[in-house]
N, CA, C and O of each residue as an XYZ file, in Angstrom:
408
protein
N     -47.253      8.482    158.650
C     -45.673      9.111    160.076
C     -45.980     10.101    159.852
O     -46.527     10.776    158.980
N     -45.320     10.176    161.290
C     -44.538     11.992    161.813
C     -43.472     12.603    161.457
O     -42.566     11.784    161.306
N     -43.202     13.486    161.283
C     -41.554     14.072    160.472
C     -41.297     14.766    161.436
O     -42.120     15.348    162.142
N     -39.639     14.765    161.596
C     -39.335     15.315    162.516
C     -38.089     16.400    161.851
O     -37.317     15.737    161.158
N     -37.951     16.943    161.867
C     -36.757     17.895    160.982
C     -35.772     17.915    161.769
O     -36.045     18.017    162.965
N     -33.824     17.794    161.227
C     -33.544     17.641    162.269
C     -32.145     18.203    161.065
O     -31.707     18.054    159.925
N     -31.977     18.779    162.112
C     -30.458     19.532    161.082
C     -28.917     19.743    162.123
O     -28.876     20.652    162.952
N     -27.779     18.818    161.932
C     -26.691     18.434    162.263
C     -25.957     19.966    161.571
O     -25.728     20.323    160.415
N     -25.676     20.815    163.370
C     -24.880     21.806    162.620
C     -23.026     21.302    164.027
O     -23.056     20.393    164.856
N     -22.159     21.962    163.853
C     -21.211     21.806    164.464
C     -21.089     22.050    165.909
O     -19.995     21.536    166.141
N     -21.456     22.437    166.845
C     -21.866     21.053    167.950
C     -22.651     20.515    168.037
O     -22.408     19.420    168.545
N     -24.109     20.758    167.673
C     -25.596     20.771    168.151
C     -26.627     19.945    167.028
O     -26.350     19.836    165.833
N     -27.675     19.477    167.570
C     -28.855     18.770    166.944
C     -30.122     19.089    166.756
O     -31.044     18.619    167.422
N     -30.269     20.068    165.657
C     -32.175     21.235    166.080
C     -32.605     19.957    165.792
O     -31.977     19.137    165.123
N     -34.013     19.747    166.460
C     -35.270     18.822    165.869
C     -36.663     19.588    166.139
O     -37.145     19.913    167.224
N     -37.233     19.808    164.679
C     -38.904     20.325    164.999
C     -39.774     19.998    164.606
O     -39.796     18.780    164.783
N     -40.495     20.260    164.197
C     -41.735     19.981    163.395
C     -41.958     20.451    162.145
O     -43.040     20.305    161.576
N     -40.924     21.065    161.617
C     -41.849     21.924    160.856
C     -39.621     22.812    160.393
O     -38.817     23.215    161.234
N     -39.455     22.766    158.974
C     -38.306     23.152    157.999
C     -37.505     23.893    159.559
O     -36.602     23.551    160.324
N     -38.588     25.225    159.418
C     -37.874     26.098    160.755
C     -37.644     26.128    161.571
O     -38.594     26.251    162.344
N     -36.439     26.065    162.118
C     -35.957     25.335    163.034
C     -36.948     26.143    164.559
O     -37.382     27.284    164.717
N     -36.993     24.630    165.634
C     -37.391     25.406    166.824
C     -36.713     25.169    168.109
O     -36.443     23.968    168.134
N     -36.467     25.518    168.768
C     -36.066     25.201    170.150
C     -36.467     24.331    171.403
O     -35.752     23.899    172.306
N     -37.532     24.229    171.235
C     -39.122     23.069    171.877
C     -38.436     21.635    172.490
O     -37.562     20.966    171.939
N     -38.766     21.500    173.144
C     -38.531     20.218    173.641
C     -39.593     18.752    172.658
O     -40.800     18.513    172.662
N     -38.819     18.301    172.182
C     -39.139     17.077    171.494
C     -40.128     15.920    172.101
O     -39.587     14.944    172.619
N     -41.240     15.976    172.067
C     -42.606     14.854    173.029
C     -42.529     14.445    171.423
O     -42.165     15.311    170.627
N     -42.807     13.373    171.046
C     -43.436     11.338    170.104
C     -43.885     10.571    171.017
O     -43.544     10.133    172.116
N     -44.892     10.504    170.161
C     -45.143      9.043    169.899
C     -44.984      7.754    170.301
O     -44.152      7.227    169.563
N     -45.369      7.036    171.080
C     -44.748      5.523    171.284
C     -45.594      4.776    170.735
O     -46.723      4.641    171.207
N     -45.100      4.033    169.406
C     -45.655      2.715    168.524
C     -46.627      3.530    166.971
O     -47.581      3.294    166.231
N     -45.706      4.428    167.179
C     -45.981      4.974    165.580
C     -45.395      5.164    165.027
O     -44.318      5.393    165.578
N     -45.370      5.299    163.369
C     -44.225      5.612    162.775
C     -43.622      7.293    162.866
O     -44.333      8.280    162.676
N     -42.333      7.319    163.159
C     -41.618      8.408    163.106
C     -40.301      8.185    161.905
O     -39.374      7.384    161.777
N     -40.785      9.305    161.188
C     -39.775     10.140    160.110
C     -38.412     11.312    160.625
O     -38.379     12.538    160.527
N     -37.713     10.653    161.005
C     -36.936     12.108    160.805
C     -36.449     12.551    159.735
O     -37.208     11.978    158.953
N     -35.790     13.111    159.120
C     -35.016     13.620    157.961
C     -34.124     14.717    158.691
O     -34.287     15.721    159.384
N     -33.038     13.927    158.120
C     -32.076     14.713    158.624
C     -30.794     14.901    157.832
O     -30.309     14.090    157.043
N     -30.249     16.272    158.214
C     -28.906     16.911    157.114
C     -28.488     17.385    157.986
O     -28.753     17.346    159.188
N     -27.491     18.084    157.153
C     -25.999     18.661    158.370
C     -26.438     20.317    157.616
O     -27.293     20.675    156.806
N     -25.419     20.968    158.336
C     -25.667     22.561    158.194
C     -23.980     22.689    157.108
O     -23.939     23.455    156.146
N     -22.832     21.867    157.485
C     -21.558     22.338    157.422
C     -20.395     20.818    157.164
O     -19.383     20.737    156.467
N     -21.054     19.799    158.027
C     -19.870     18.997    158.024
C     -20.369     16.889    157.743
O     -21.576     16.821    157.510
N     -20.009     16.127    157.744
C     -20.343     14.937    158.596
C     -20.380     14.521    159.778
O     -19.541     14.200    160.619
N     -21.756     14.586    159.708
C     -22.037     13.664    161.618
C     -22.794     12.604    160.954
O     -23.081     12.440    159.768
N     -23.082     11.828    162.156
C     -23.339     10.445    162.918
C     -24.698     10.816    163.739
O     -24.793     11.104    164.932
N     -25.649     10.732    162.822
C     -27.154     10.840    163.923
C     -27.569      9.489    164.584
O     -28.080      8.685    163.805
N     -27.431      9.069    165.979
C     -26.879      8.510    166.545
C     -28.556      8.202    167.792
O     -28.691      8.835    168.840
N     -29.488      7.239    167.345
C     -30.095      7.208    168.851
C     -30.559      6.441    169.692
O     -31.511      5.695    169.467
N     -30.033      6.510    170.624
C     -30.061      5.750    172.297
C     -30.588      5.680    173.049
O     -30.415      6.645    173.794
N     -31.480      4.783    173.504
C     -32.012      4.450    174.885
C     -31.603      5.145    176.320
O     -30.515      5.544    176.736
N     -32.859      5.129    176.882
C     -31.863      5.391    178.548
C     -31.274      4.968    179.198
O     -31.063      5.443    180.314
N     -30.579      3.499    178.599
C     -29.358      3.023    178.681
C     -28.352      3.002    178.052
O     -27.335      2.431    178.446
N     -28.471      3.736    176.752
C     -27.936      4.495    176.490
C     -27.106      3.446    175.460
O     -25.884      3.469    175.311
N     -28.153      2.406    174.697
C     -27.648      1.351    173.996
C     -28.028      2.209    172.442
O     -28.921      3.026    172.216
N     -27.166      1.755    171.705
C     -28.277      2.127    170.342
C     -28.833      1.595    169.423
O     -28.461      0.710    168.652
N     -29.920      2.253    169.526
C     -31.549      1.953    168.480
C     -31.341      2.428    167.404
O     -32.002      1.866    166.531
N     -30.765      3.158    167.078
C     -30.778      3.322    165.326
C     -29.860      4.439    165.224
O     -29.333      5.095    166.122
N     -29.747      4.554    163.694
C     -28.994      5.445    162.562
C     -28.718      5.565    161.800
O     -28.997      4.721    160.949
N     -28.006      6.609    161.483
C     -27.800      7.084    159.962
C     -26.908      8.193    160.345
O     -26.289      8.574    161.338
N     -27.191      8.679    158.655
C     -25.954      9.356    158.638
C     -26.435     11.323    158.468
O     -27.444     11.442    157.772
N     -26.087     12.164    158.783
C     -26.562     13.519    158.305
C     -25.279     14.571    157.295
O     -24.184     14.967    157.695
N     -25.782     14.741    156.226
C     -24.332     14.898    155.472
C     -25.376     16.559    154.576
O     -26.535     16.797    154.238
N     -24.242     17.167    154.563
C     -25.356     18.720    153.791
C     -24.931     18.358    152.579
O     -23.935     17.788    152.132
N     -26.048     18.881    152.088
C     -26.863     18.957    150.852
C     -27.289     17.952    150.365
O     -27.575     17.799    149.177
N     -27.410     16.864    151.550
C     -28.507     16.332    151.163
C     -29.275     15.527    152.394
O     -28.652     15.221    153.411
N     -30.850     15.172    152.200
C     -31.622     14.519    153.277
C     -32.034     12.851    153.507
O     -32.980     12.317    152.928
N     -31.164     12.187    154.429
C     -31.171     10.948    154.652
C     -32.801     10.842    155.852
O     -33.142     11.287    156.948
N     -33.388      9.946    154.735
C     -34.584      9.758    156.287
C     -35.215      8.511    156.356
O     -35.903      7.754    155.671
N     -34.376      8.664    158.173
C     -34.751      7.399    159.093
C     -36.187      7.519    159.265
O     -36.876      8.538    159.226
N     -36.627      5.952    159.521
C     -37.928      5.916    160.269
C     -38.123      4.290    161.108
O     -37.813      3.153    160.752
N     -38.576      4.661    161.966
C     -38.627      3.909    162.988
C     -39.593      4.815    164.285
O     -39.841      5.949    164.695
N     -39.958      2.969    164.588
C     -40.980      3.102    165.665
C     -40.318      2.750    167.396
O     -39.620      1.849    167.861
N     -40.821      3.702    167.837
C     -40.059      3.792    169.329
C     -41.449      3.097    170.088
O     -42.420      3.851    170.141
N     -41.622      1.697    170.687
C     -41.919      0.368    171.392
C     -41.892      1.108    172.472
O     -43.028      1.363    172.873
N     -40.791      1.689    173.295
C     -41.060      2.097    174.616
C     -41.206      3.440    175.237
O     -40.496      4.241    174.629
N     -41.511      3.696    175.694
C     -41.829      5.204    176.649
C     -40.358      5.229    177.106
O     -39.556      4.318    177.312
N     -40.246      6.879    177.218
C     -38.840      7.283    177.688
C     -38.317      8.373    176.955
O     -38.860      9.070    176.098
N     -36.740      8.423    177.610
C     -36.487      9.766    177.325
C     -34.773      9.102    176.350
O     -33.765      8.555    176.796
N     -35.197      9.534    174.844
C     -33.596      8.814    174.339
C     -32.956      9.948    174.121
O     -33.472     11.028    174.406
N     -31.674      9.835    173.555
C     -30.810     10.584    173.724
C     -30.246     10.697    172.058
O     -30.649      9.781    171.341
N     -29.510     11.557    171.510
C     -29.107     11.469    170.163
C     -27.398     11.981    170.642
O     -26.962     12.703    171.539
N     -26.877     11.328    169.727
C     -24.724     11.375    170.443
C     -24.572     11.265    168.572
O     -25.263     10.758    167.688
N     -23.515     11.900    168.603
C     -23.187     12.469    167.272
C     -21.838     10.658    166.907
O     -20.989     10.230    167.690
N     -22.134     10.197    165.766
C     -21.134      9.504    165.506
C     -20.432      8.988    164.677
O     -20.205      7.849    164.268
N     -19.952     10.487    164.379
C     -18.580     10.575    163.273
C     -18.040     12.143    164.384
O     -18.475     13.124    164.987
N     -17.014     11.514    164.088
C     -16.260     12.935    165.176
C     -16.384     13.885    163.455
O     -16.588     13.545    162.290
N     -16.150     15.054    164.110
C     -16.569     16.390    163.566
C     -15.710     16.872    163.711
O     -15.319     17.207    162.593
N     -14.836     17.285    164.656
C     -14.223     18.222    165.483
C     -13.628     18.856    166.533
O     -14.655     19.078    167.176
N     -12.741     19.324    167.206
C     -12.442     19.401    168.195
C     -14.040     19.372    169.130
O     -14.004     20.595    169.265
N     -15.002     19.087    169.660
C     -16.003     19.643    170.321
C     -17.216     18.632    169.721
O     -18.408     18.926    169.624
N     -16.672     17.550    169.403
C     -17.598     16.547    168.921
C     -17.949     15.728    170.282
O     -19.163     15.561    170.393
N     -17.230     15.212    171.276
C     -17.782     14.949    172.276
C     -19.046     15.389    173.357
O     -19.648     14.842    174.281
N     -19.066     16.575    172.736
C     -20.771     17.813    173.472
C     -21.331     17.917    172.363
O     -22.022     18.918    172.176
N     -21.207     16.983    171.375
C     -22.240     17.008    170.179
C     -23.929     15.606    170.658
O     -24.113     14.439    170.310
N     -24.896     16.712    171.688
C     -25.584     16.275    171.762
C     -27.093     16.761    171.864
O     -27.239     17.936    172.201
N     -28.313     15.956    171.600
C     -29.569     16.235    172.816
C     -30.838     15.244    172.759
O     -30.443     14.083    172.656
N     -31.868     15.321    172.787
C     -32.496     14.240    173.216
C     -34.091     15.117    173.175
O     -34.262     16.336    173.200
N     -35.497     13.634    173.078
C     -36.357     14.475    173.082
C     -36.940     12.742    173.984
O     -36.331     11.725    174.318
N     -38.291     13.164    174.071
C     -39.142     11.887    174.304
C     -40.151     11.384    174.162
O     -41.051     11.921    173.515
N     -40.270     10.193    174.743
C     -41.730      9.215    173.814
C     -42.358      9.157    174.964
O     -41.988      9.279    176.132
N     -43.631      8.897    174.321
C     -45.274      9.201    175.496
C     -45.608      8.087    174.470
O     -46.720      7.557    174.473
């Protein structure tokens, strides 16, 4: 599996290929297992992955002090969006990110 480290914090998601954060555009391969290692820096967040039509594809929780491992195979290339599914404060509505599957 390819590993993507995800750190959620009010009010952003940071995705990286290593445990050290980077802010590069994330491109992932179609047809391979992707393992998201999801954690939170502060409060509980929802990690919802949506396709380009904003249909929910998969999801897990981001919790402080714990790493959730979400494994998924993206069959369709395109842009996928990440939205927070757990109300986490006043700016919850702006908490989003995205990545590309090729």
